[in-house]
BAFI-3210 file (N, C-alpha, C; in Angstrom, 3 decimals, decimal comma, padded with zeros to 6 digits):
// residues 237
n [1|2|3|4|5|6|7|8|9|10|11|12|13|14|15|16|17|18|19|20|21|22|23|24|25|26|27|28|29|30|31|32|33|34|35|36|37|38|39|40|41|42|43|44|45|46|47|48|49|50|51|52|53|54|55|56|57|58|59|60|61|62|63|64|65|66|67|68|69|70|71|72|73|74|75|76|77|78|79|80|81|82|83|84|85|86|87|88|89|90|91|92|93|94|95|96|97|98|99|100|101|102|103|104|105|106|107|108|109|110|111|112|113|114|115|116|117|118|119|120|121|122|123|124|125|126|127|128|129|130|131|132|133|134|135|136|137|138|139|140|141|142|143|144|145|146|147|148|149|150|151|152|153|154|155|156|157|158|159|160|161|162|163|164|165|166|167|168|169|170|171|172|173|174|175|176|177|178|179|180|181|182|183|184|185|186|187|188|189|190|191|192|193|194|195|196|197|198|199|200|201|202|203|204|205|206|207|208|209|210|211|212|213|214|215|216|217|218|219|220|221|222|223|224|225|226|227|228|229|230|231|232|233|234|235|236|237]
n.u [-024,180|-021,160|-018,565|-015,096|-012,748|-009,560|-008,191|-008,194|-011,127|-011,517|-010,793|-012,173|-010,978|-009,024|-010,195|-008,883|-007,391|-008,139|-005,817|-005,774|-006,584|-009,037|-010,751|-011,225|-009,539|-009,682|-007,421|-006,797|-009,020|-008,700|-006,290|-007,024|-009,015|-007,480|-005,735|-007,600|-008,398|-006,050|-005,939|-008,304|-007,698|-005,508|-006,764|-008,527|-006,753|-005,599|-007,057|-006,750|-004,206|-003,621|-005,244|-004,310|-001,598|-000,623|-001,672|-001,547|000,990|002,610|000,794|-000,204|002,095|002,451|000,157|000,238|002,805|003,601|005,623|005,766|004,801|006,851|009,030|008,032|007,756|010,412|011,351|010,012|011,298|013,811|013,156|012,918|010,627|010,099|011,891|014,569|014,765|012,172|010,844|011,826|011,137|008,355|007,603|007,726|005,533|003,290|004,491|005,175|002,840|001,162|002,948|003,610|001,380|001,626|003,919|002,821|000,945|002,660|003,905|001,760|000,383|002,353|003,964|001,685|000,740|002,527|001,893|-000,710|-000,265|001,178|-000,747|-003,396|-002,930|-003,698|-003,078|-001,385|001,343|001,633|001,057|003,216|005,307|004,669|004,930|007,642|008,730|007,835|009,257|011,916|011,824|011,378|013,778|015,555|014,710|015,430|018,198|019,073|017,466|017,411|018,929|017,423|015,019|015,869|016,712|014,438|012,878|014,502|014,914|014,105|011,479|008,113|007,478|005,710|005,838|008,408|008,142|006,205|007,667|009,617|008,185|007,471|009,954|010,347|011,154|011,249|008,730|009,531|012,139|011,688|010,258|012,175|014,170|012,620|012,043|014,595|015,072|012,980|013,673|016,036|014,987|013,113|014,690|016,673|014,800|013,423|015,680|016,233|014,125|014,842|017,260|016,399|014,606|013,051|012,106|010,883|008,808|007,338|006,433|004,759|002,804|001,657|000,545|-001,338|-003,021|-004,568|-005,720|-008,361|-009,877|-008,480|-009,002|-011,794|-011,900|-010,546|-012,292|-014,555|-013,522|-013,037|-015,658|-016,792|-015,344|-016,105|-018,860|-018,807|-017,744|-019,833|-021,874|-024,806|-024,646|-024,893|-026,782]
n.v [-024,545|-022,732|-022,755|-022,298|-020,298|-020,521|-018,396|-015,134|-014,094|-014,905|-012,459|-010,511|-009,353|-006,418|-003,101|-000,910|001,980|005,424|007,742|010,088|009,426|009,161|011,362|013,765|016,740|020,123|020,462|017,797|017,042|018,793|017,849|015,239|015,826|017,176|015,169|013,473|015,228|015,314|012,694|012,707|014,795|013,747|011,639|013,047|014,428|012,434|011,507|013,905|014,194|013,009|014,759|017,386|017,302|017,706|020,179|022,054|021,813|023,182|024,220|021,789|020,818|022,677|022,303|019,637|018,493|016,525|013,978|013,409|015,808|017,499|016,578|017,209|020,031|020,667|019,894|021,809|024,052|023,661|024,160|026,839|028,067|028,783|029,977|028,076|028,131|028,726|026,467|024,573|025,690|025,652|023,079|022,796|023,749|021,924|019,506|019,818|020,380|019,038|018,086|019,201|018,592|015,915|016,093|017,597|015,766|013,792|015,319|015,994|013,560|011,720|008,512|007,199|008,322|007,336|004,610|004,730|005,476|003,308|001,417|-000,898|-003,906|-007,334|-009,494|-010,790|-011,117|-009,424|-006,987|-006,775|-006,615|-004,232|-002,400|-002,682|-001,658|000,970|001,797|001,604|003,518|005,817|005,946|006,312|008,804|010,435|010,222|010,624|012,669|015,388|014,780|012,648|013,854|015,590|013,715|012,296|011,581|009,792|007,672|004,282|004,366|005,328|008,741|010,139|008,832|009,458|012,199|012,318|011,095|013,017|015,064|013,667|013,420|015,913|018,048|021,446|023,358|025,314|024,521|021,979|022,667|024,128|022,154|020,337|021,767|021,957|019,219|018,700|020,315|019,034|016,776|017,565|019,163|017,443|015,902|017,749|018,609|016,284|016,284|018,617|017,826|015,875|017,241|018,175|015,528|014,531|016,388|015,837|013,227|013,691|015,346|013,490|011,785|013,577|013,748|011,495|011,780|012,406|010,147|008,222|009,071|008,708|005,930|005,136|006,093|004,526|001,999|002,205|002,635|000,231|-001,677|-001,006|-001,500|-004,249|-005,168|-004,583|-006,165|-008,253|-011,205|-014,502|-017,159]
n.w [036,745|036,434|034,124|034,426|032,616|031,037|029,930|028,302|026,526|023,053|020,630|017,967|014,730|014,997|014,569|012,187|013,259|012,602|011,135|012,623|015,124|017,721|017,359|014,817|014,109|012,813|011,220|010,615|009,103|006,966|005,830|005,076|003,172|001,270|000,430|-000,740|-002,764|-004,218|-005,263|-006,829|-008,591|-009,974|-011,322|-012,971|-014,608|-016,087|-018,543|-019,897|-020,850|-023,512|-024,910|-024,580|-025,155|-027,760|-028,621|-026,476|-024,924|-023,060|-021,183|-020,206|-019,014|-016,948|-015,310|-014,640|-014,574|-016,299|-017,668|-020,406|-021,424|-020,617|-022,124|-024,646|-024,525|-024,203|-026,738|-028,314|-027,375|-028,478|-031,086|-031,041|-030,041|-027,414|-024,507|-022,963|-020,154|-019,365|-020,242|-018,453|-015,931|-016,070|-015,465|-012,751|-010,975|-011,382|-010,682|-007,989|-006,706|-004,767|-002,917|-000,420|001,067|001,828|003,349|005,437|006,391|007,435|009,423|011,049|011,656|012,257|012,438|011,731|009,413|007,510|007,709|006,742|004,052|003,197|003,080|003,992|005,878|005,657|007,228|010,166|009,606|007,410|008,641|010,407|008,550|007,276|009,400|009,918|007,553|007,762|010,016|009,078|007,074|008,586|010,041|007,928|007,026|009,192|009,110|006,447|005,523|004,114|001,722|000,749|-000,001|-002,037|-003,902|-004,381|-006,669|-007,920|-006,279|-005,251|-004,106|-003,341|-003,886|-002,220|000,207|001,063|001,373|003,401|005,430|005,828|007,037|009,340|010,535|011,601|010,063|008,961|007,217|005,307|004,811|003,748|001,394|-000,027|-000,489|-001,878|-004,200|-005,343|-005,825|-007,621|-009,801|-010,513|-011,571|-013,568|-015,250|-016,684|-018,157|-019,756|-021,094|-022,544|-024,414|-025,719|-026,868|-028,646|-030,316|-033,367|-034,252|-031,891|-031,556|-033,873|-033,362|-031,177|-032,331|-034,006|-032,127|-031,106|-033,269|-033,100|-030,652|-029,758|-030,538|-029,052|-026,428|-026,272|-026,554|-024,214|-022,222|-022,794|-022,238|-019,468|-018,512|-019,389|-017,889|-015,264|-015,458|-015,894|-013,471|-011,773|-012,549|-012,239|-010,302|-011,515|-010,368]
ca.u [-022,782|-020,406|-017,235|-014,057|-011,916|-008,144|-007,575|-009,149|-011,980|-010,953|-011,277|-012,205|-009,933|-009,107|-010,484|-007,744|-007,708|-007,844|-004,518|-005,910|-007,024|-010,473|-011,500|-010,487|-009,580|-009,787|-006,234|-006,932|-010,016|-008,115|-005,309|-007,759|-009,661|-006,443|-005,277|-008,663|-008,313|-004,881|-006,348|-009,277|-006,988|-004,713|-007,670|-009,054|-005,686|-005,199|-007,547|-006,412|-002,860|-003,647|-005,997|-003,547|-000,179|-000,249|-002,116|-001,146|001,914|003,094|-000,274|-000,223|003,261|002,233|-000,891|000,386|004,168|003,676|006,921|005,591|004,697|008,167|009,815|007,472|008,111|011,835|011,495|009,581|012,362|014,852|012,686|012,917|009,290|010,112|013,230|014,817|014,496|010,733|010,472|012,147|010,367|006,937|007,334|007,822|004,260|002,507|005,191|005,243|001,559|000,609|004,004|003,537|000,274|002,128|004,776|001,928|000,388|003,683|004,129|000,570|-000,029|003,483|004,128|000,381|000,634|003,270|001,082|-001,838|000,204|001,628|-001,929|-003,792|-002,419|-004,788|-002,590|-000,384|002,649|001,608|001,138|004,596|006,145|004,373|005,511|009,096|009,024|007,628|010,371|013,107|011,646|011,574|015,215|016,187|014,371|016,217|019,628|019,325|016,292|017,592|019,351|016,330|014,044|016,472|016,820|013,210|012,417|015,434|014,971|013,095|010,409|007,138|007,881|004,825|006,343|009,578|007,663|005,573|008,732|010,305|007,361|007,585|011,256|010,353|011,698|010,395|008,089|010,333|013,279|011,172|009,910|013,416|014,783|011,725|012,230|015,867|014,873|012,103|014,470|016,984|014,224|012,513|015,732|017,138|013,732|013,279|016,887|016,089|013,293|015,631|018,250|015,723|014,154|011,935|011,479|009,985|007,617|006,562|005,752|003,676|001,721|000,987|-000,306|-002,434|-003,950|-005,472|-006,030|-009,803|-010,271|-007,891|-009,728|-013,088|-011,664|-010,211|-013,526|-015,384|-012,909|-013,294|-017,083|-017,017|-014,786|-016,965|-020,124|-018,542|-017,570|-021,112|-022,899|-025,420|-024,087|-025,859|-026,776]
ca.v [-024,405|-021,946|-023,281|-021,269|-020,299|-020,375|-017,221|-014,112|-014,499|-014,547|-011,195|-010,418|-008,496|-005,036|-002,104|-000,030|003,328|006,505|008,330|011,199|008,931|009,027|012,522|014,539|018,182|020,829|020,158|016,424|017,060|019,472|016,956|014,158|016,375|017,490|013,899|013,080|016,114|014,860|011,498|013,110|015,629|012,839|010,902|013,980|014,783|011,279|011,571|015,173|014,143|012,920|015,865|018,630|017,141|018,248|021,555|022,934|021,061|024,001|024,217|020,467|020,719|023,513|021,796|018,228|018,008|015,312|013,727|013,544|017,238|018,102|016,245|017,966|021,437|020,737|019,862|023,111|024,994|023,448|024,771|028,287|028,569|029,343|029,830|026,842|028,308|028,647|025,064|023,866|026,256|025,316|021,753|022,789|023,845|020,694|018,419|020,069|020,926|018,401|017,493|019,726|017,943|014,688|016,549|017,995|014,542|013,201|016,202|015,981|012,209|010,886|007,268|006,741|008,772|006,366|003,392|004,982|005,473|001,955|000,603|-001,833|-005,273|-008,254|-010,605|-010,349|-011,022|-008,209|-005,853|-006,695|-006,157|-002,821|-001,620|-002,691|-000,705|002,325|002,113|001,842|004,797|006,880|006,042|006,887|010,230|011,123|010,200|011,125|013,447|016,354|014,127|011,810|014,715|016,060|012,586|011,503|011,053|008,775|006,581|003,236|004,507|006,360|010,050|010,596|008,265|010,248|013,505|012,109|010,808|014,275|015,714|012,858|013,670|017,240|019,063|022,619|023,431|026,081|023,669|020,950|023,238|024,472|020,907|019,750|022,499|021,524|017,877|018,767|020,854|017,995|015,786|018,191|019,656|016,432|015,451|018,806|018,547|015,180|016,774|019,603|017,105|015,164|018,285|018,020|014,196|014,423|017,184|015,124|012,102|014,228|015,790|012,280|011,377|014,528|013,465|010,423|011,965|012,332|008,745|007,514|009,439|008,029|004,506|004,986|006,267|003,338|000,884|002,397|002,374|-001,201|-002,412|-000,768|-002,216|-005,676|-005,447|-004,413|-007,008|-009,170|-012,559|-015,541|-018,274]
ca.w [037,136|035,472|033,871|034,380|031,411|031,351|029,321|027,829|025,423|021,747|020,078|016,514|014,181|015,458|013,555|011,954|013,712|011,663|011,471|013,565|016,415|017,982|016,859|013,817|014,215|011,536|010,420|010,118|008,030|005,805|005,208|004,423|001,975|000,290|-000,149|-001,663|-003,927|-004,993|-006,015|-007,853|-009,573|-010,800|-012,205|-013,975|-015,551|-016,905|-019,925|-020,539|-021,430|-024,977|-025,495|-024,527|-025,428|-029,053|-028,825|-025,371|-024,060|-021,954|-020,182|-019,597|-018,135|-015,767|-014,419|-014,289|-014,472|-017,106|-018,300|-021,848|-021,707|-020,433|-023,317|-025,767|-024,374|-024,501|-028,191|-028,824|-027,051|-029,487|-032,322|-030,860|-029,723|-026,065|-023,925|-022,228|-018,729|-019,179|-020,425|-017,209|-014,817|-016,205|-014,919|-011,288|-010,230|-011,429|-010,003|-006,550|-006,262|-003,570|-002,097|000,942|001,781|002,432|004,444|006,526|006,966|008,286|010,582|011,899|012,058|012,636|011,688|011,241|008,014|006,707|007,681|005,848|002,671|002,870|002,849|005,036|005,807|006,003|008,040|011,140|008,945|006,613|009,562|010,881|007,446|007,058|010,486|009,738|006,481|008,282|010,913|008,260|006,390|009,570|010,314|006,748|006,982|010,205|008,777|005,094|005,145|003,024|000,480|000,256|-000,680|-003,285|-004,837|-004,237|-007,952|-008,390|-005,310|-005,496|-003,126|-003,724|-003,376|-001,146|001,458|001,449|001,840|004,705|006,390|006,150|008,055|010,544|011,162|012,216|009,158|008,799|005,917|004,345|004,438|002,861|000,090|-000,730|-000,952|-002,872|-005,454|-005,915|-006,354|-008,788|-010,915|-010,920|-012,332|-014,744|-016,134|-017,646|-019,047|-020,759|-021,903|-023,486|-025,506|-026,467|-027,660|-029,743|-031,224|-034,304|-034,229|-030,746|-031,863|-034,885|-032,711|-030,350|-033,213|-034,465|-031,008|-031,028|-034,363|-032,682|-029,233|-029,496|-030,625|-027,927|-025,213|-026,313|-026,294|-022,800|-021,443|-023,007|-021,511|-018,041|-018,279|-019,572|-016,755|-014,108|-015,682|-015,730|-012,051|-011,072|-013,179|-011,270|-010,315|-011,862|-009,401]
c.u [-022,016|-019,005|-016,241|-013,268|-010,482|-007,517|-008,626|-009,948|-011,368|-011,592|-011,254|-011,103|-010,129|-009,385|-009,281|-008,130|-007,376|-006,533|-004,596|-006,417|-008,535|-011,293|-010,624|-010,661|-009,685|-008,596|-006,316|-007,912|-009,448|-007,126|-006,021|-008,421|-008,638|-005,883|-006,324|-008,666|-007,149|-005,239|-007,299|-008,606|-006,161|-005,591|-008,229|-008,008|-005,358|-005,752|-007,207|-005,044|-002,904|-004,382|-005,131|-002,113|000,236|-000,559|-001,614|-000,178|002,428|002,060|-000,324|000,947|003,037|001,259|-000,652|001,819|004,370|005,047|006,844|005,497|006,054|009,079|009,344|007,861|009,602|012,102|011,088|010,610|013,501|014,477|012,562|011,577|009,190|011,498|013,357|014,469|013,004|010,250|010,734|011,269|008,898|006,609|007,315|006,456|003,465|003,154|005,148|003,885|001,064|001,676|003,904|002,416|000,772|003,162|003,916|001,323|001,402|003,938|002,971|000,283|001,121|003,563|002,803|000,137|001,352|002,494|-000,102|-001,407|000,719|000,456|-002,197|-003,169|-003,498|-004,349|-001,586|001,008|002,739|001,716|002,569|005,523|005,937|005,009|007,033|009,508|008,879|008,780|011,646|013,019|011,863|013,050|015,959|015,934|015,202|017,690|019,924|018,221|016,494|017,977|018,229|015,290|014,593|016,490|015,548|012,760|013,292|015,521|013,866|012,021|009,394|007,510|007,002|005,262|007,544|009,143|006,992|006,623|009,494|009,510|007,435|008,887|011,355|010,926|010,723|009,875|008,959|011,570|012,837|010,901|011,156|014,084|013,944|011,873|013,535|015,721|014,010|012,857|015,482|016,302|013,701|013,585|016,240|016,063|013,485|014,502|016,858|015,242|014,034|016,646|017,614|015,206|012,964|011,330|010,524|008,701|006,736|005,786|004,570|002,519|000,972|000,070|-001,529|-003,478|-004,978|-005,959|-007,511|-010,288|-009,737|-008,628|-011,079|-012,932|-011,366|-011,459|-014,421|-014,831|-013,187|-014,744|-017,381|-016,510|-015,657|-018,303|-019,935|-018,396|-018,907|-022,221|-023,512|-024,849|-025,197|-025,699|-027,201]
c.v [-023,681|-022,511|-022,138|-021,388|-019,988|-019,105|-016,233|-014,628|-014,075|-013,283|-011,246|-009,510|-007,048|-004,098|-001,173|001,400|004,333|007,155|009,476|010,742|008,882|010,164|013,323|016,027|018,821|020,523|018,761|016,358|017,704|018,561|015,836|014,633|016,678|016,224|013,358|013,919|015,718|013,644|011,874|013,915|014,755|012,079|011,796|014,296|013,644|011,334|012,876|015,142|013,999|014,072|017,127|018,504|017,750|019,726|022,512|022,199|021,865|024,071|022,877|020,289|021,495|022,866|020,365|017,784|016,732|015,176|013,900|015,016|017,918|017,810|017,076|019,435|021,628|020,721|021,189|024,192|024,879|024,118|026,294|028,881|029,140|029,132|028,575|026,982|028,216|027,212|024,259|024,356|025,851|023,953|021,707|022,849|022,546|019,548|018,573|020,369|020,349|017,832|017,920|019,087|016,687|014,997|016,887|016,769|013,867|014,010|016,100|014,593|011,304|009,622|006,709|007,190|007,803|005,063|003,546|004,880|004,106|001,016|-000,350|-003,201|-006,223|-009,405|-010,072|-010,209|-009,755|-006,967|-005,660|-006,172|-004,665|-001,956|-001,579|-001,710|000,725|002,734|002,392|003,186|005,956|007,047|006,675|008,386|011,016|011,238|010,877|012,055|014,417|015,712|013,285|012,644|015,191|014,953|011,738|010,860|009,907|007,573|005,563|003,209|005,509|007,702|010,508|010,031|009,055|011,602|013,373|011,847|012,077|015,073|014,994|013,145|015,050|018,333|020,227|022,700|024,178|025,301|022,602|021,506|023,598|023,216|020,254|020,451|022,101|020,144|017,855|019,294|019,830|016,884|016,383|018,609|018,628|015,959|016,481|018,819|017,411|015,599|017,778|018,905|016,394|016,146|017,917|016,613|014,007|015,193|016,482|013,956|012,597|014,700|014,597|011,731|012,268|014,256|012,417|010,607|011,829|010,897|007,955|007,812|008,749|006,550|004,267|005,110|005,045|002,130|000,993|002,090|000,884|-002,025|-002,238|-001,493|-003,716|-006,051|-005,411|-005,277|-007,920|-010,572|-013,563|-016,716|-019,564]
c.w [036,033|035,333|033,778|033,090|031,796|030,800|028,876|026,653|024,098|021,212|018,566|016,031|014,613|014,295|013,427|012,314|012,626|012,074|012,460|014,927|016,529|017,381|015,912|014,067|012,841|010,632|009,833|008,957|006,781|005,078|004,449|003,134|000,884|-000,355|-001,113|-002,922|-004,825|-005,851|-007,143|-008,965|-010,519|-011,780|-013,308|-015,032|-016,511|-018,329|-020,639|-021,223|-022,948|-025,648|-025,607|-025,032|-026,756|-029,206|-027,747|-024,432|-022,882|-020,832|-019,463|-018,642|-016,849|-014,798|-013,969|-014,037|-015,254|-017,764|-019,809|-022,243|-021,580|-021,625|-024,510|-025,710|-024,623|-025,995|-028,811|-028,506|-028,060|-030,805|-032,208|-030,483|-028,313|-025,475|-023,068|-020,753|-018,436|-019,316|-019,157|-016,061|-014,870|-015,615|-013,407|-010,599|-010,217|-010,685|-008,479|-005,925|-004,936|-002,641|-000,640|001,756|002,500|003,517|005,656|007,196|007,881|009,538|011,570|012,484|012,466|011,801|011,187|009,803|007,096|006,599|006,731|004,390|002,243|002,625|003,992|004,795|006,340|006,894|009,046|010,527|008,098|007,474|010,046|009,793|007,199|008,139|010,379|008,648|006,968|009,195|010,118|007,547|007,339|009,898|009,138|006,671|007,993|009,792|007,441|004,600|003,999|001,699|-000,109|-000,486|-002,015|-004,334|-004,872|-005,547|-008,456|-007,454|-005,583|-004,421|-003,650|-003,094|-002,211|000,201|001,967|002,000|003,206|005,777|006,765|007,176|009,379|011,294|011,813|011,340|009,001|007,370|004,915|003,907|003,461|001,469|-000,710|-001,293|-002,037|-004,220|-006,133|-006,546|-007,600|-010,008|-011,424|-011,720|-013,645|-015,747|-017,132|-018,609|-020,150|-021,677|-022,915|-024,677|-026,368|-027,375|-028,852|-030,788|-032,087|-034,302|-033,062|-030,989|-032,885|-034,281|-031,898|-031,209|-033,806|-033,385|-030,924|-032,112|-033,957|-031,243|-028,927|-029,512|-029,437|-026,635|-025,148|-025,988|-024,819|-021,918|-021,573|-022,257|-020,018|-017,697|-018,395|-018,406|-015,524|-014,246|-015,475|-014,242|-011,303|-011,657|-012,130|-011,415|-010,641|-010,897|-010,107]
res [m|t|l|a|t|d|g|p|e|p|q|g|p|r|r|v|a|a|p|w|g|d|a|a|g|r|a|d|t|a|i|a|l|l|i|g|l|y|v|a|y|s|l|v|l|w|p|l|v|p|v|l|i|g|s|h|p|l|l|l|e|v|i|s|g|s|t|l|a|e|v|t|v|g|a|h|s|r|l|g|e|l|p|m|w|l|a|v|a|a|g|v|p|g|s|m|m|f|d|w|v|f|w|w|a|g|r|r|w|g|d|r|a|v|h|l|l|l|g|r|a|s|s|p|r|g|v|a|r|r|e|a|r|a|a|r|l|a|r|m|a|e|r|f|g|p|a|a|i|v|l|a|y|y|l|p|l|p|t|v|l|i|y|a|a|s|g|l|s|g|m|r|l|r|t|f|l|a|l|d|m|v|g|t|l|l|w|v|g|p|i|v|g|l|g|y|a|i|g|q|p|a|a|d|v|v|h|r|i|d|h|y|s|t|l|l|t|i|v|l|v|l|v|i|v|g|v|q|a|w|k|r|r|p|a|f|r]
***
């Protein structure tokens, strides 16, 4: 005899769908690869900061948009080693390098891009909170989109979320890039100006950092390797 059930059978946890849905197109693959490249590029640049900050601060500023490099280049500008406009302009490429990728993700994937950047939630309450944040961000992008991009570095939100929300709101790429450049200059300019105001003391501190950069880099690498080895150690039963 078969017993009847009063409701649907219990289901396991739903698998989180990819932001591109069931099948990824060429654009989806390109965006995913570019986001992965952004993460890898950031990790590669991290140990290069102490190596380049004393000897090639302008190069470091161009490729990374590092705040420390911007202060250093500003100090060198005060010492007459390069013009102020170049010190500011050099910080734009590294700072804006991957911004358009997150705009593209928002334009292509919609609110799923925001959910991806907000991270996975392990509980129904976490899912609801994440969706509420995504909805508020989308409303903010529609109402304050241009101003939010210009002030992205000063707002208490990750800039990548603001850029993805701008794409989600339907903003054109050329409009986004123009606003992003204005916002980047509003961020880089004061930082370089701080280095210019400090002048020689800032340069002296950076050269002191450069003196110990090799040792610091070796220590950082050893720490990373040690942490990874500790995480992968066999468990004792």
